[in-house]
C-alpha positions in Angstrom: 97.3 112.7 145.3 100.6 113.9 144.2 101.4 110.7 143.5 98.8 109.9 141.4 100.2 113.1 139.2 103.8 110.1 137.9 101.9 106.9 137.9 99.2 109.0 135.5 102.4 109.2 132.9 103.9 106.2 133.3 100.8 104.4 133.0 100.3 106.6 130.0 103.9 105.9 128.5 103.4 102.6 129.1 100.0 102.4 127.8 100.7 104.1 124.5 103.4 101.8 123.1 101.2 98.9 123.8 98.0 100.6 121.9 100.1 101.1 118.8 101.6 97.5 119.6 97.9 96.4 119.2 96.6 98.0 116.6 99.9 97.8 114.0 99.0 94.3 114.9 96.0 93.6 114.2 96.4 95.9 110.6 99.1 92.9 110.1 96.8 90.6 111.2 93.6 92.1 108.6 96.0 92.3 105.3 97.0 88.8 106.3 93.5 87.3 105.9 93.3 89.8 102.9 96.0 89.1 100.9 94.9 85.0 101.5 91.7 85.9 100.6 92.5 87.5 97.7 95.4 85.2 96.6 92.0 82.4 96.8 90.4 84.3 93.8 93.1 84.2 92.2 93.1 80.8 92.8 89.4 80.5 91.5 90.1 81.7 88.2 93.3 80.2 88.0 91.0 76.8 87.8 88.8 77.9 85.2 91.4 78.8 82.7 92.5 75.4 82.9 89.0 73.9 83.0 88.8 76.1 79.1 92.3 75.2 78.0 92.1 70.9 77.7 88.2 72.3 75.6 90.7 74.7 74.0 92.4 72.1 72.6 90.6 69.6 71.3 88.8 72.4 69.1 91.8 73.3 67.7 92.5 69.2 67.3 89.6 68.6 65.6 90.8 70.4 62.5 94.5 70.6 62.7 95.3 67.1 64.4 99.0 67.6 62.6 99.7 70.2 64.9 99.9 67.9 67.6 103.1 69.4 69.1 102.3 72.9 69.7 98.6 70.7 70.9 100.8 68.9 73.6 102.9 71.4 74.8 100.1 73.8 75.8 98.9 70.3 77.9 102.3 69.9 79.6 102.2 73.8 79.8 98.8 73.9 81.8 99.4 70.7 83.9 102.5 72.0 85.0 100.4 75.5 85.9 98.0 73.6 87.9 100.3 72.0 89.8 102.1 74.5 90.4 102.3 74.8 95.3 104.5 78.1 95.1 104.6 80.9 96.0 103.7 83.5 93.8 106.8 84.5 91.7 106.2 80.7 91.2 102.8 81.0 90.5 104.3 83.9 87.6 106.7 82.0 86.2 104.3 79.2 85.4 101.7 81.2 83.7 103.4 83.1 81.8 105.1 80.0 80.0 101.5 78.8 80.1 100.6 81.9 78.2 103.3 82.3 76.2 101.7 78.8 74.9 98.6 79.7 74.6 99.5 82.3 72.2 101.5 79.5 70.0 98.3 78.2 70.0 96.1 81.2 69.3 99.0 81.7 66.0 98.2 78.3 64.6 94.7 79.2 64.4 95.2 82.0 62.5 96.2 79.6 59.9 92.9 77.8 60.6 90.4 79.8 59.5 87.7 76.9 59.8 88.9 77.3 63.2 88.4 81.0 63.5 84.7 80.8 62.2 83.6 77.3 64.5 80.6 78.4 67.3 82.7 75.7 69.8 85.5 77.9 69.3 84.0 81.2 69.7 82.7 80.4 72.7 85.6 78.8 74.4 87.5 82.1 73.0 85.1 84.0 74.4 85.2 82.5 77.9 89.2 82.6 78.3 88.7 86.2 77.3 86.0 86.2 80.1 88.1 84.8 82.8 91.5 86.7 81.9 90.4 89.2 82.6 89.4 87.7 86.2 92.4 86.9 86.1 93.9 89.9 85.1 90.9 91.8 87.8 92.1 88.9 90.9 95.6 90.1 90.3 95.4 93.9 90.6 93.3 93.6 93.7 96.1 90.5 95.2 98.7 92.7 94.7 96.9 96.1 95.3 97.1 93.8 99.3 100.8 92.8 98.9 101.7 96.1 98.6 99.8 96.9 101.4 101.7 94.4 103.0 105.0 94.9 101.6 104.4 98.4 103.1 103.9 97.7 106.6 106.4 94.8 107.1 109.2 97.4 105.4 108.9 100.4 107.2 109.3 102.1 110.3 107.9 101.8 113.4 105.5 98.8 112.0 108.6 97.0 110.6 109.2 96.1 113.9 106.0 95.2 115.3 105.7 92.8 112.0 109.3 91.5 112.9 108.1 91.0 116.7 105.3 88.7 115.2 107.1 87.2 111.9 105.0 88.9 109.8 106.0 88.5 105.8 105.7 90.3 103.4 104.5 88.4 100.5 105.6 88.6 96.3 103.6 89.7 93.6 101.9 87.8 91.6 103.5 89.3 88.2 103.3 87.9 85.0 106.1 88.7 82.0 105.0 91.4 79.6 104.2 89.5 76.6 102.4 86.8 78.6 100.3 90.0 79.7 99.3 90.5 75.9 98.5 87.4 75.1 94.4 87.8 76.0 92.5 85.6 73.7 90.7 88.7 70.9 86.9 87.6 70.5 85.4 88.0 66.7 89.1 87.5 65.4 89.2 88.2 62.1 88.7 85.5 59.4 
């Protein structure tokens, strides 16, 4: 009977670390899924933006066809951002360039009051503003999940478990601060 106590202690010494590893492993797997799910939310909203931008450019082109350089640049940036298949930081660079191009498009619109009064343009601008809000919300959700994953992958002792099973801390999806302020305003003054 006396051998049961040392056996119980030995089992406890082995089980506690094993249970800890299993708990951390399951949390890492869960977080990896949350990061992937939140990235897909960003992807859905980016695709929506990619569909709106050509319509916006076409509307502006109807009034300002001679401003071809800006219009073609926005479409080229949109195509590059849509084709981007890199990580979050690579996508962020492409999205920053696109939003700065859209900023140029809105600067162009400022010179044409008849565009700002066009009902179709105003509806597209409203849809783009709503899409930008949803992208910002999805980005915050993704970055929060990424932050939590990074914390687990970079802090001890969970980093040991993450390293054993090759979990990677993700990249944040960030835009340059100038690109973040491009969100179109509905009902701009004429």
